[in-house]
C-alpha positions as CSV (number, residue, x, y, z in Angstrom):
1,M,-56.7,65.5,-49.3
2,R,-54.9,62.2,-50.0
3,K,-51.2,61.8,-51.0
4,N,-49.7,58.4,-51.8
5,G,-52.6,56.7,-50.2
6,K,-52.2,58.5,-46.8
7,Q,-54.3,61.1,-45.0
8,W,-52.2,64.3,-45.4
9,H,-54.3,66.4,-43.0
10,Q,-56.4,65.3,-40.1
11,P,-60.1,65.2,-41.0
12,R,-61.8,68.3,-39.6
13,K,-64.3,68.2,-36.8
14,A,-67.1,70.5,-35.9
15,F,-66.1,73.6,-33.9
16,R,-67.4,73.2,-30.3
17,P,-65.9,75.9,-28.0
18,T,-67.2,74.3,-24.8
19,A,-65.9,70.9,-25.6
20,G,-62.7,71.2,-23.5
21,H,-64.1,73.1,-20.6
22,T,-64.6,71.6,-17.2
23,S,-66.9,72.8,-14.4
24,Y,-65.5,75.1,-11.7
25,A,-66.2,72.5,-9.0
26,K,-64.1,70.0,-10.8
27,R,-61.3,72.4,-11.3
28,T,-61.3,73.3,-7.6
29,E,-61.1,69.6,-6.8
30,E,-58.1,69.3,-9.1
31,W,-56.4,72.3,-7.5
32,K,-57.0,70.9,-4.0
33,A,-55.5,67.6,-5.1
34,Q,-52.5,69.4,-6.6
35,A,-52.0,71.5,-3.4
36,A,-52.1,68.3,-1.2
37,M,-49.6,66.6,-3.6
38,K,-47.2,69.6,-3.4
39,A,-47.5,69.8,0.4
40,K,-46.6,66.2,0.6
41,E,-43.7,66.5,-1.7
42,K,-42.4,69.6,0.2
43,E,-42.7,67.6,3.5
44,M,-40.8,64.7,2.0
45,K,-38.1,67.0,0.7
46,D,-37.7,68.7,4.0
47,E,-37.4,65.4,5.9
48,K,-34.7,64.3,3.4
49,E,-32.8,67.7,3.8
50,A,-33.1,67.4,7.6
51,E,-31.6,63.9,7.6
52,R,-28.8,65.1,5.2
53,Q,-28.0,68.0,7.5
54,R,-28.1,65.7,10.6
55,R,-25.5,63.4,8.9
56,I,-23.4,66.4,7.8
57,Q,-23.5,67.7,11.4
58,A,-22.5,64.3,12.8
59,I,-19.5,64.2,10.5
60,R,-18.4,67.7,11.5
61,D,-18.7,66.9,15.2
62,K,-16.7,63.7,14.7
63,R,-14.0,65.6,12.8
64,E,-13.9,68.3,15.5
65,A,-13.5,65.8,18.3
66,K,-10.8,64.0,16.4
67,A,-8.9,67.3,15.8
68,E,-9.3,68.2,19.5
69,K,-8.0,64.8,20.6
70,E,-5.0,65.1,18.3
71,R,-4.2,68.5,19.7
72,Y,-4.4,67.2,23.3
73,E,-2.2,64.3,22.4
74,K,0.4,66.6,20.9
75,L,0.2,68.8,24.1
76,A,0.5,65.7,26.3
77,E,4.0,65.0,24.8
78,T,5.3,68.1,26.3
79,M,3.1,68.8,29.3
80,H,2.5,67.1,32.6
81,R,-0.7,64.9,32.7
82,K,-2.2,66.8,35.7
83,R,-1.7,70.2,34.0
84,L,-3.1,69.0,30.8
85,E,-6.3,67.7,32.6
86,R,-6.7,71.2,34.3
87,M,-6.3,72.9,31.0
88,K,-9.0,70.5,29.5
89,R,-11.5,71.3,32.3
90,R,-10.8,75.0,31.9
91,E,-11.4,75.0,28.1
92,K,-14.6,72.9,28.5
93,R,-15.9,75.5,31.0
94,N,-15.1,78.4,28.7
95,K,-16.7,76.6,25.8
96,L,-19.9,76.1,27.8
97,L,-19.9,79.7,28.8
98,K,-19.5,80.9,25.2
99,S,-22.4,78.8,23.8
């Protein structure tokens, strides 16, 4: 049917039910390709996440070290140097035993 010089509906084609079907072998090939692609994507995401976690952990460690250093500096104001060194060694030993 034509309206204003344009095709209003698409021209009809013959009904062929097997026209869009692909062979099982071809579908399995596509599935394998998709599985390989998904595995690669997952591997890349895992690498990215591991790198992110490594960076976060480095920042945490740095902050922890800074806080500990500040704490020891604050203690050094009131304590004798030798006593502070003994305390540091003792805390380090306890920390290693706990972990």
